[in-house]
N, C-alpha and C positions, 0 to 999 in steps of 0.2 A: 487608481489602477487596482485591478484585482489579480489574485494569484491562482495559479493551478499548480498544486503541490502534489507530487507523487512520492509516497514513502513505501519502500519495498524492503524486504528482508525475510529471514526465516522465522518460523514460529518461535515465540518467546523473545524476540529482539526488541520489543517495546513499541511496535508500530502504532497500535491503538492508543496507548497511553500518550505517546508523543503527539498523535493527531489531535487528541483532546486538548493537550497543552497548547498547541499552536492555535487551535480554535479559540481558546480563552484569551490569547494574546493579540489576535487580529481585531482591528477596529470596525470591521464590516461583517455582515452576516456571512457565516461560513458553513458550508455543507461538507460532511464527511461521508464518503462512500467506501464500502469494503465488500469484496465478493463473499466473505464469510457470512455476512448478514443474509445474502440471498441463498447461499448453500444451506445454512443451518436454520435461520429463522423463517424465511419465506417458504422454503421447500422442505423444512423439517429434517434436514440431514439426508434426504434421499439422494440417490445417484442422479444429480442434476446435470443436464446438458450445459457445458460451460459456455456454449454459444449464447444461450438465453441469459445466463448470468452476466456475461460481458456486454451483451447488447443492452441490457437494462442499465448497467453502469455507464455505458457510453451515452445513452439517451438522457439519463439524469444529469450527468456531468455537463453535457451540451446545454441542456435547459437551464441549469443553475448558472453556468458561465454567461449565458445570454442575458440573464437577469442581474448581472454584475455581482454575483456572489463570489467569494473565494471558494474554491473547491479543493478538498484534500481527498485524494484517492490513495487508500492504503491497503496493503495486503502482500501476500507472496507475489501475486501478479505474474505468474510464470506460464500461464496458459498460452498455447500456441495455436495458430491457424492450421488448417490442414496442410498447407504448403510449407509449414515450419516457422513462419515469422511470428514473433511475439504479438499477442493481441494488443499489447501495450502500444505498439506502433500506431494503431488507429487513433488512440487518445492523443498522441503527439501531433498527428495530422490535424485533429480537431482543434487543438490549441492554436494552431496557425490560423484557422478560420476566425478565431476570436482575437487575433493579434496578441497572443500571449506566449511568452517563452516559459515553458513549464520548468519548475524547479524540481529536480529529481534527486532523491536521496536513497542510498542503500545502507541499511543498518546491518553492518557485518558483525557476526557473532560466532565464536567457535562452537562446534557441534556439542561438545561437552557442556558448555554453558546453556545452550538451547535445551538440552535434555534436562538439566537441573532446574531451569526456570519452568519448564513444562510441568514438573511435579508439583509446583506451587499453584497451578492454575485451577480454577473451578472446573473448566471443561478440559480434562487431561486427555492428551493424545497418547497412543501407545508409543513405546520407544521406536518401534519400526516405522510408524507413521511420521513421527517427529524427524527421524533420520531421513526418510524419503522426502519430506518437505524441505529440509535443510539442503539436501543434494539438488533438488529441483530449483530451489532459490539460487544456489551458487551457480548452477548451470544456465541461468537465464539473465545474467548480469547484462546491463545496458551500458554502452560507452558514454552516454550522457549523464549517467548517475554520479553523484558525488558520494564517495564512501564515507560513512560515519562509523566510528568505533562504538558499537552498542554495549561494550563492557563498561563504559563510563556510566555515571549516574544519569537518571532521567533529566535532572535539572541541567547538567553539563551539556547533554545532547540537545535539549531544547534551546538553551542559550546559543549554542553553535548554529543551529538552523535558523533561529530568529535573526541572527546577525547576517545571514546569507540571503534573507528575503528582501 
């Protein structure tokens, strides 16, 4: 059986670090997809159409799941369709076509800690941007997500998630 794992949370909550930790602990090939890669690396930080980014993530996730990979989708993932629904809903529907129940985790982190962690990052965001991302993340919570306290150490959070897989 393969997993579809969705890790969401504000900037600085440890999503990328956690995704890599999960990848190292799974016994099968695992693909990690993140919208930031498309926004920053593929498009060079330009004002990218979020439809293109999410369509790319969707198609790649679908392809890798069809090839029996574990797939980890990580990011703030708060983008919405024009009618207001989270774009994340489409991924949940796709998981059904693969007969997978996605495991969804929300890494909750106080704003003050997100701001502090951002100062230690190589790619620092402004305080205003970090705050806006934090608010957007908090405002896009999904009822199927399991909340994880991101104030804990990476090892503690990783252990908790691995026990739930």
